[in-house]
C-alpha positions in Angstrom: 117.2 121.2 122.7 118.5 117.7 123.6 116.5 114.5 123.7 117.3 111.3 125.5 117.0 108.1 123.4 115.1 105.3 125.0 115.8 101.8 123.6 112.6 100.5 125.3 110.3 102.6 123.1 110.0 100.1 120.2 109.1 97.2 122.5 106.5 99.5 124.2 105.0 100.4 120.8 104.6 96.8 119.9 102.0 96.4 122.6 99.7 98.9 120.8 99.5 97.3 117.4 101.2 95.3 114.7 104.4 97.2 114.4 107.1 95.8 112.1 109.2 98.9 111.5 112.5 97.2 112.5 112.6 96.0 108.9 112.3 99.6 107.7 115.5 101.0 106.2 114.3 104.5 105.7 114.0 104.5 101.9 111.4 107.3 102.2 108.9 105.6 99.9 106.1 105.9 102.5 106.6 109.7 102.7 106.9 110.0 98.9 103.5 108.3 98.3 101.7 110.0 101.2 99.4 112.6 99.7 99.3 114.6 102.9 103.1 114.7 103.7 104.9 117.9 102.9 108.6 118.9 103.1 107.9 120.5 106.5 105.4 118.0 107.9 107.0 114.7 106.8 105.5 111.4 107.8 105.5 108.5 108.4 109.2 108.2 107.8 110.1 110.7 110.4 107.8 109.1 113.0 109.3 105.7 112.2 112.8 107.0 112.7 111.9 108.5 116.1 110.6 105.1 117.2 113.7 103.3 115.9 116.2 105.4 117.8 114.0 105.7 120.9 113.1 109.4 120.7 110.0 109.2 122.8 109.3 112.9 123.4 109.9 113.7 119.8 107.3 111.1 118.8 104.7 112.3 121.4 105.2 116.0 120.5 104.7 115.4 116.8 101.6 116.9 115.4 102.2 114.9 112.2 101.2 111.8 114.2 97.6 113.1 114.1 97.6 114.5 110.5 97.6 110.9 109.1 94.2 109.5 108.1 95.5 105.9 107.6 94.6 105.6 103.9 97.0 102.7 103.8 98.9 103.9 100.7 102.2 103.8 102.5 101.6 100.2 103.7 100.5 99.0 100.2 103.7 100.3 98.6 106.3 99.6 101.3 109.1 97.5 99.7 110.0 96.0 103.1 106.4 95.2 104.3 107.1 97.3 107.4 103.4 98.4 107.5 104.0 102.1 108.2 100.3 102.8 108.2 99.6 100.4 111.1 102.7 101.9 112.8 101.1 105.3 112.7 97.9 103.9 114.2 99.8 102.1 116.9 101.8 105.2 117.7 98.5 107.2 118.1 97.2 104.6 120.5 100.5 104.9 122.4 100.2 108.7 122.5 96.7 108.6 123.8 97.9 106.3 126.6 100.7 108.6 127.4 98.5 111.7 127.5 96.0 109.9 129.8 97.0 110.7 133.4 94.8 108.0 134.8 96.6 105.1 133.1 93.3 103.5 132.0 94.0 104.0 128.3 97.2 102.0 128.5 95.5 99.0 130.1 92.6 99.1 127.6 94.9 99.3 124.6 97.4 96.6 125.7 95.3 94.0 127.4 92.4 92.2 125.8 91.6 90.5 129.1 91.5 93.7 131.0 89.4 95.3 128.2 86.8 92.5 128.5 86.8 92.5 132.3 86.5 96.3 132.5 83.6 96.3 130.1 81.7 93.6 132.0 82.2 95.3 135.4 81.3 98.7 133.9 78.1 97.3 132.3 77.0 95.6 135.5 77.8 98.7 137.7 76.0 101.1 135.4 73.0 98.7 135.1 72.6 98.2 138.8 73.2 101.9 139.6 70.7 103.1 137.0 68.1 100.5 138.0 68.3 101.6 141.6 66.4 104.8 140.5 63.6 102.9 138.6 59.9 103.6 139.1 56.8 101.6 138.0 56.3 100.1 134.6 53.0 101.4 133.5 51.0 99.0 131.4 48.1 101.2 130.2 50.4 103.6 128.4 54.1 103.8 127.8 55.7 106.0 130.6 59.4 105.6 130.0 60.4 108.5 132.2 58.3 107.4 135.1 60.3 104.1 135.0 63.5 106.1 134.7 62.9 109.7 135.9 64.2 112.2 133.4 65.7 114.5 136.1 67.8 111.5 137.2 69.0 110.9 133.7 69.8 114.6 133.0 71.5 115.2 136.4 73.7 112.1 136.0 74.5 113.1 132.4 75.6 116.6 133.5 77.8 115.3 136.3 79.3 112.6 134.1 79.9 115.2 131.3 81.8 117.5 133.7 84.0 114.7 135.0 84.7 113.4 131.5 85.3 116.8 130.0 87.9 117.4 132.8 89.6 114.1 132.0 89.7 114.9 128.3 90.9 118.5 129.0 93.8 117.2 131.1 95.0 114.9 128.3 94.5 117.6 125.7 96.6 120.1 127.8 99.3 117.4 128.1 99.3 117.1 124.3 99.3 120.8 123.6 102.2 121.5 125.9 104.3 118.8 124.2 103.4 119.8 120.7 103.7 123.5 121.5 107.3 123.0 122.8 108.1 121.4 119.4 106.5 124.1 117.2 108.9 126.9 116.3 106.7 130.0 116.1 108.7 133.0 114.9 108.2 136.2 116.7 106.4 138.7 114.5 104.9 136.1 112.2 101.1 136.5 112.0 98.8 133.9 113.5 95.4 133.7 112.0 93.5 132.3 115.0 90.0 132.7 113.5 91.0 131.5 110.1 92.7 128.4 111.5 89.6 127.7 113.6 87.3 127.7 110.6 89.7 125.7 108.5 89.9 123.1 111.2 86.1 122.9 111.6 85.7 122.5 107.9 88.3 119.8 107.8 86.7 117.9 110.7 83.1 118.2 109.4 83.7 117.4 105.7 87.1 115.7 105.7 88.3 118.1 102.9 92.0 117.0 102.8 91.1 113.3 103.1 88.4 113.6 100.5 90.5 115.5 98.0 93.9 114.0 98.5 93.6 110.6 100.1 90.7 109.1 98.2 91.8 109.8 94.7 91.7 106.1 93.9 88.2 105.8 95.3 86.4 108.1 92.9 84.9 105.0 91.1 83.1 104.1 94.3 79.7 105.6 95.2 80.0 108.7 97.3 78.1 107.1 100.1 80.6 104.3 100.3 83.8 106.3 100.3 85.7 106.4 103.5 85.4 110.1 104.1 81.6 110.0 104.0 81.4 106.8 106.1 83.6 108.3 108.9 82.0 111.7 108.6 78.5 110.1 109.0 79.6 108.7 112.3 80.7 112.1 113.4 77.6 113.9 112.1 75.4 111.3 113.7 77.1 111.6 117.1 77.0 115.4 117.0 73.4 115.4 115.8 72.3 113.0 118.6 74.2 115.1 121.2 72.5 118.2 119.9 69.0 116.6 119.9 69.5 115.4 123.5 70.7 118.8 124.6 67.8 120.6 122.9 65.3 118.1 124.5 66.8 118.9 127.9 66.6 122.6 127.2 62.9 122.4 126.1 62.2 120.7 129.4 64.0 123.4 131.4 62.1 126.1 129.6 58.8 124.3 130.3 58.0 123.8 126.6 58.1 120.1 126.3 58.7 117.5 129.1 61.2 114.8 128.3 59.4 111.8 126.9 56.2 113.6 126.0 54.6 112.2 122.8 55.4 114.2 119.7 54.9 113.3 116.0 58.0 111.9 114.1 58.4 115.2 112.2 58.7 117.2 115.4 62.1 119.1 114.8 64.1 117.7 117.7 62.7 114.2 117.1 63.4 114.4 113.4 67.0 115.6 114.1 67.6 112.7 116.4 66.2 110.2 113.9 68.3 111.5 111.0 71.4 111.6 113.2 70.7 108.1 114.4 70.4 106.8 110.8 73.8 108.4 109.9 75.5 106.9 113.0 74.1 103.5 112.4 75.1 103.6 108.7 78.6 104.7 109.4 79.2 102.2 112.2 77.7 99.3 110.2 79.9 100.0 107.1 83.0 100.3 109.2 82.2 97.0 111.1 81.6 95.2 107.8 84.8 96.5 106.3 86.8 95.3 109.4 85.2 91.9 109.3 86.1 91.6 105.6 89.5 93.2 106.1 88.6 95.2 103.0 91.8 97.3 102.9 95.0 98.0 104.7 93.4 100.2 107.3 90.8 97.5 108.1 93.3 94.7 108.3 94.3 95.4 112.0 91.7 95.8 114.7 92.4 95.9 118.4 89.9 94.9 121.0 89.4 98.5 121.9 88.5 99.2 118.3 85.8 96.5 118.4 84.5 97.7 121.7 84.1 101.2 120.5 82.3 100.2 117.2 80.1 97.7 119.0 79.0 100.3 121.6 78.3 102.9 118.8 76.1 100.4 116.9 74.3 99.2 120.1 73.7 102.8 121.1 72.0 103.5 117.8 70.1 100.2 117.7 68.7 100.6 121.2 67.8 104.2 120.5 65.8 103.2 117.4 64.1 100.4 119.2 62.9 102.9 121.8 61.7 105.2 119.1 59.7 102.4 117.5 58.2 101.5 120.9 56.9 105.0 121.4 54.6 104.8 118.3 53.4 101.2 118.9 49.7 101.0 119.9 50.3 98.7 122.8 53.4 99.2 125.0 55.4 96.2 126.1 57.6 95.6 129.1 60.6 95.2 126.8 60.4 99.0 126.1 61.4 99.8 129.7 64.3 97.3 129.6 65.4 98.7 126.3 65.6 102.2 127.9 67.8 100.8 130.6 70.0 99.0 128.1 70.3 102.2 126.0 71.3 104.3 129.0 73.9 101.7 130.0 75.4 101.7 126.5 75.5 105.5 126.3 77.0 105.6 129.8 79.8 103.2 128.6 80.5 105.4 125.6 80.8 108.4 127.8 83.1 106.7 130.3 85.4 105.4 127.6 85.4 108.7 125.7 88.8 109.9 127.0 90.5 106.5 126.4 89.2 105.4 123.0 88.7 106.6 119.4 86.8 109.6 120.8 90.0 110.8 122.4 91.7 110.1 119.0 89.2 112.5 117.4 89.9 115.2 120.0 93.7 115.1 119.6 93.3 115.1 115.8 91.3 118.3 116.0 94.0 120.0 118.1 96.7 118.9 115.7 94.8 120.1 112.7 94.3 123.5 114.4 98.0 123.8 115.2 98.7 122.8 111.6 96.4 125.5 110.3 97.6 128.1 112.8 101.3 127.8 112.0 102.5 130.7 109.7 103.5 129.8 106.1 107.3 129.8 105.3 107.0 133.0 103.4 105.4 134.7 106.4 108.2 133.4 108.6 110.7 134.8 106.2 109.1 138.2 106.2 109.0 138.2 110.0 112.6 137.2 110.2 113.6 140.0 107.8 111.7 142.5 109.8 113.7 141.6 112.9 
């Protein structure tokens, strides 16, 4: 298979992060120190070489691009200060933009001005649109879902979810086709579809490879401050809140509990949402503090899109907790109704940005990890080749 080299690739990549790999002379130190790199899945050296010689399709079809967790070890030990860790992060942003068929990710990643303008317009549009459905603000008792009817929220959520899922799926198919063309599956070699699925789920939920291989030097830190747990808490929190919201909707559909009905804090769905919110807020807060302090190589470079994503996560958690507190206050205040509107706007922004932000990053990583787990081992390939 032949590939066309594109000399413009390096200049394009520079728009997506602090890329300094022109100074790289391919010593291989970055690959040698990377705890996740193998003889077959070699990075970041191979990815850097693709960029240097302009092999765009090879870069975009590399599953190794998504196997990197940006521990920063390669950057810390690079003798040429080429910052290979940030190159990998920039290359992932570039790949997301290329997989996105709408072109929005490219604008959000490469233009701070467009990022700010888009967020302002989106905030105003969502706020005005949602407010157009508002009802009365009861003063005798808190009636949040009379002010913002639950059926409106649920119906809009379902419609938005379908549209966003379609956008994510289109990008994911784009990625799978590219990566699939690059993977050399040998005829007759076994594919453990179910085993690969469970291995991927385990890796995504508990960060096994990152925890065991990438954070060896962090064993002196408390477990709750280690990167694997901080990032996992954001994921667990998001999944927990999504599950609690879906269950709340299901209970209303089944006629068991209307949305917004008063329940004690230990009610199972409410408790799940509370615990998930705590995890999300904890993870987002620690990541924000680390980026502000530039605590390590991975936190030293933050794009505007990174800050927008983290800020929305934190605001979503904060407004959610403020609403929960208002429910149990003896005297409702008008601020509770405005807080509901603010919470819905923030959640709506997160959903709209899902295919173009770190959320998309997480989806593509899962696909890459699955392909990584699915591919037969070399000895299985050898056996299959012998059988032919």
